[in-house]
N, C-alpha and C positions, 0 to 999 in steps of 0.2 A: 925273276924275283917275285915272291908272293906279296906283293904290295898292290894297292889300289888307290887311285886319285879320283876323287869326286868333284865334279864342277857343275855349275848350272848352265844350261844352254839357252836361257832366255834372258829376261830382264830381272832375274832373281825371283825369290819366292816360289821356286819350283818344288819344294818339298824335300830339300837336301837333308834337313834335320833328321827326319824319319828314316831316309835311306841310309844315312851314316850310322844312325843308331842301329838299324837292322843289320848292317854289314859288320858293326863293331862285335857282333857275337863271335866272329872268327878273327878279329883283329887283336893284336897284342898292345898296339900303340895307336892313338889317333893324333894327328898333327894338324893344327890350324895354321895356314901359311899366308894369309893376307886379309885385309880389311880391318874393321874395328868393331865398336859396339853399335854401328849403324845396321849391322846384319842382325836378322832375327830368325832363329830356328825353333820351331815348335815340336816337341816330342810328347806323345801321349803314351803313358805306360800305367797298366792297371787302372785305367779310367782317371789317372791323375795327369794333368798337363803341366809340362816343364817348358819354360820359355828361356832360351839361352841367346845371348848376344855375343859375348866374348869367349866364353868357355867352349872348348871342343865338345861336340855332341856326345863322344865316347865317355864323357864324365858320368853320364847317367847310368852307364853299365859298369862303372867301377874300373874302367880301363885307364892305363896310364895316358895322360892327356897333355899335350905339349902346345903352348902358344909360341909359335916360331918367330924368327927375327923379322919376317915380312909383315907381321901385324902391328897395328898401332894401338897402344894400350892406354885407356883412361883408367888410372889407378883407382879413383873413387868409384867409377862404374864397376870395375872388376871386384873390388871389395863388396859392394852392394849385391852383386850377382852371387857371390859366394854366400853371403848371409841369407839371401832369399832361398837358395837351395838347401842351406842348413835348416831353415825353418820348415822346409818341405821334407825334411828327414834324411837328407843326403849330406854326408860328411866329406868336405873337400880337404884332404891332407897334403902335405908337401911330397909324400910318396906318390900321390895320385896326380898332382898337377905340377907341371914344370913350365916356367916362363923364361924365355930367352933373354940373356943379358943384353942382347943387341936390339931388342924390340924398341921402337920409338914410343915416347910418352905423349899422350894427349893431355894438355894442360888447360886450365880455365880460359886463358886468352885465346886459345884455338877456337873454342866454342863461340866466344864473343865475337871474334873476327868472322867466323863462319856465318853466324846469324846476321851481322850488320851488313856484310857484303851481299848477302842474298836479298836483303831488303832494298838495297840500292838498285838492284836489277829490275825491280818492278815486274812488269808482265813477262820479261825474259828470264825469270827465275829458272834455275836448274832443277829445283825440287829436292835440294839437299835436306838431310835430317837435321842439320844444325848442330851436330854432335862434335864438330871439330875435326872430322877425319881429313878433309882436303887440306886445311892449313897445317895439320901435323905432318902429313906427306910432304908438303911444300917445304916445311922446315928441314926435313930430312934431306931433301934434294939440295936445299940451300945451305947445308952443312951447319945449321945452327940448332938442330933439334937436341933435346935431352933424351938419352936412352935410359933404359932400366939401369944399366950399370952406373949411370951417373948419379943415381940415387945415393950411392955408397962411396962416391969420391967427391968430398965436399968442395974441394978447390975447383975441380973441373966443373962440377955443377954450377958453381957461381959464374964462371967464365961463359958457359954456354947460356945460362939463364939471363945474364946481362945482355949478351948479343942478341938473344931472342926478343927480350923485352924492348930494347932499343929499336929493333926493327919494326915490331908490332905497334909500338906507340906512335910511330910516324903515321901509320895508317889510321889508328884511333883518333889522333889529333886532327887529321884531315876530315874525319867523319864527325868531329865535334863531340866525341865520346870521352869519358873519363879514362885517364891513362892508368896503366897497370904499374904496380909496385913490385919490383923483384923480390923485396923482402917478404911480401905477403905470400907470394908463390913459394919461396924458399921455406917459410914456416909450414906451409901445407905439406911440402915434400918431407920435411922433418917428421911429420906425423904419420904419413902413409908408408914411408920407407921401411920401418920395422915390421909392419903388418905383412908386406909383400915379401920381405927378404927370405923367409923360409922356402918360398916357392921358386926363387930365382936360381938358374942353373946354366951350365954350358950345354944347351939343347942340341947343338950341332954334334958334339961329342957323343951324347946320348943316342941320337938317331943313327949315327954311324956304327956305333958299338952294337945296338941291337939289330941293325940291319945285316951286319956280319954274321950274327948268330942265327940269321934266317927267320926272325920274328916277322910276323904280318904287320905291316905299317899301313894305316889308312890316312891318306892326306885329304883334308877337308877344306874345300874352298867356300868363299862366301859371295853373296850377290850373284850375278850371272854373266855369261860371255859377252852379252851385248851392252854391258856396263863397263867393259874393259877400257882402260884409259887410252889405249892405242888402237883398239879394233872395234870398240863399241859405237854407239850412235852419238858421237862426239858433237857438241859439248855436253850432251845430256848422259853423262857417264859418272862413275865413281873415280877415285883418285889413285887406284892401284890396278895392277894387271890381274885379271880374274880368270884368265884361261890357264889350261893345264901346265905349260912351262914354268908358271909362277910357283908351282909346287916345289920345284927343285930350288929356285932362288929364295923363296920365302921360308925354306926350312934347312937349307944348307947342305943338300945332298945332291949328287949328279943326276942329270935328266934321265940317264938309263935305269935309275932306280925307282922312278916314280910309278912304274908298273902298269897295270891295266887301267885305262882311262875310261871312267864311267861318266856319261853325260846325263844330267837329270832335266827332264822336260815334263811339263803338264800336258794333259791331253787337249788342252786349249792354251791360250796365251794371255798373260796379264802383265801389267806395268804399273809401278807406283811413281808419282811425280810426273814432270813434263817430259816432252820429247816425242818423236815420231812414233806412230803405232798404226800401221796400215790396215790391220784387221780389227781395229777397235769397234765395238758395237755400242753405240749410244742409244740403245733401244731397249725394249722389254726382254730381248733375248740376252743382252749383256747384263741387265739387272738380274735376270734369273741365274745366270752363271755365277755372278758375284754373291748372291744370297746362298745358293746351294753350296758353293765352294768356300763360303765364309772368307771371302776375299777382302780382308782388312789387314793392314800392316801390323806385324808382331811388335815392332819397335815404336811406330808412330801412331798406329790406329787408324791411318788414312785408308779411305777406300781405294782398292786396286782397280785400274782400268782393265776391262775384260773384252776378249775377242776370240775368234776362232784360231785354230792352230795355224801358225805361219811356218810352212816347210821351207821357204826361202831362207828365213833367218836361222831355222834349225840346221839346214845344210851348211850354212856359213859357219855356225858354231862347231859342227862336226869337223869341218875342214881345219879350223884354226887350232884345235887341240888334238887333232888325229884320234878322235874318240873311237874306242873299241866296241862300245856297246851303250845302249840307252836304257835309262830307267824311266818308264812312262808313269806318271803319278795322276792321281785324281780322275781316273777313268769314270768312276762312279758318279762324278758331277754331270756327266753327259747322259745319264740313264734315261731321262725322260724328254728326249728331243725327237721330233718327227724326222728331222733332217740334220745332218751334221756336215759342216763344210771344212775343207783344208785349202788354204791359200797355196797355190802352186807356182804363181808368177805374179809380176806387177805390170800395170799398164800405165803409160802417160802419153796421151795423145794417140798416135798410131803405133807407138813403139812398145814392145813386150820386153820385160827384164825378168831374167831368171837368177839374178844375183843381187846382192845388197848394194844399193846406191852408196857412194862414198860420202855424200853430203846429207846431213840431217834436213836441210831445207829442201833438197830434192826429194828426199824420202817422204817428206810430208805431203808432196804433191801426187805421189803415185796412187793408183787404185788397185786393190787386190783382185786377182783372178782366181776364182774357186773351183774346185771339184766338189760336188755334192754327193754325200753318201746317205743311205737310208739308216735312220736311227734304230735302236734296238728296243726301246721302250720296255726295259726289264731291269731288275735290280742286279747290279754287279758287285755291290758293297759286301765285302767279306768273302767273295769267291776265292777259293784256295788253289784252284788249278785251271789251266787254259781250257781244258776240254769241257769245263762247266760254265764257261762264259757264253752269252748269247751269240749266235752265228754272226749277226751284224757287228757286234763289238770286236770279234775276231777279224772280221773284214777290214774294219777300221785300223786295227793294229797292223795288219799285213800291208795295208795301203801306205801307212806311214813309212814302214820299213822299205818298201819299194821305192818310194819318192826320195827318201834321204840316203838310201844305200847303205844303211847300217842296221844291224840287228837290234831288237829290243831284248835286253838281258833280264830286266826285272819289271814287274807290273805291280803297282800300288792301287788298291781298290778301297782305301779308307785311311784316316789318320792313325789307326791302330797299327802298331809295329807287326802284329801277327797277320794282318790282311795284306800280305806281299807274296806275289807269285814268282818264284825263282825259275827262270828259263835258262840262264847260263851263269854259273858261279864265277864272279870276277877274280876270286882268290885261287882259282884252279886253272892252270894253262891248258 
């Protein structure tokens, strides 16, 4: 099948937006299959920067873009994002954007609960964006969520809304907060429903129909593998599955049809929010990476924690998703370092670990063991072919491939979409 699934291999922010945008040249359809507007994708086109949170990255290229059933949708955030792109000169039409009937809605009480619960945790905060993602997924699992289809079934909407409000008001009352009125939420939904309605469709049917025609489908993930609710650094994770199998579940297509699995990883490692980070650099080197890589959250603006590439985590991500190839991004950020390090294992006391510890508490205690490579001290920004890269940059790339046992298929040397070196085309078997 001429399909490609793109996922992050780290803690998110790997540069998926640019890679999806670049791959979308050959795609007919781009499908977002999980997460919500806590994800941030930045795309630079003709020196203009587009920041997406909910909309699939293919929307910038005018490709059919689908928000699948696995996504949680804040209708107000979606409307706002569409308006922002409109003001930037992009027209989002119902022919261009399709939203699944089955996608779960994020409502104001989800955000309220998210923020208040995070406050209660004090120093044990997860680092959530406070946008209601977790509580919305909880409601879906608890079978009290409102879905997009419920916007247009008034009786069903009232039943689900009353159940959800009853449930969440118990929590709010315990926290001493003002209770939610179902009538207020219902009035809000009356306003947003007609705005969104033209975009709502049976996306499962659309995906299957186009797949049978042999159209190239690009499945776009959000966040990163190490934030997966089941396999990430729990409890410092997101509330959805972020690894490749979710592409099938979150879009409604069989796993044999998700195609070539491309994992995105930076040439170093970053993390936003709390949680273990063995290779984190709380020094001048870490600050240098942050500044040169512009490591600040697209959605929150928070500083990203920075460190050397962790191959232990990368190998783990490759294993979880049966990744076929890696897109290595932000190589140019490492252009001016005398030495560059790769974490190859962990140490705790006298023991050496080459796999990811199962406990975040345990992972916080390990020390990274590095292999040190000589830097290239030359500019790679905008380089368009492998043979024009500095010799030591090529050595770094080959070293990564050898350690993780997976080839690098794409190489990004700047935020610009043109500055991408294609080594193996994921759309060609």
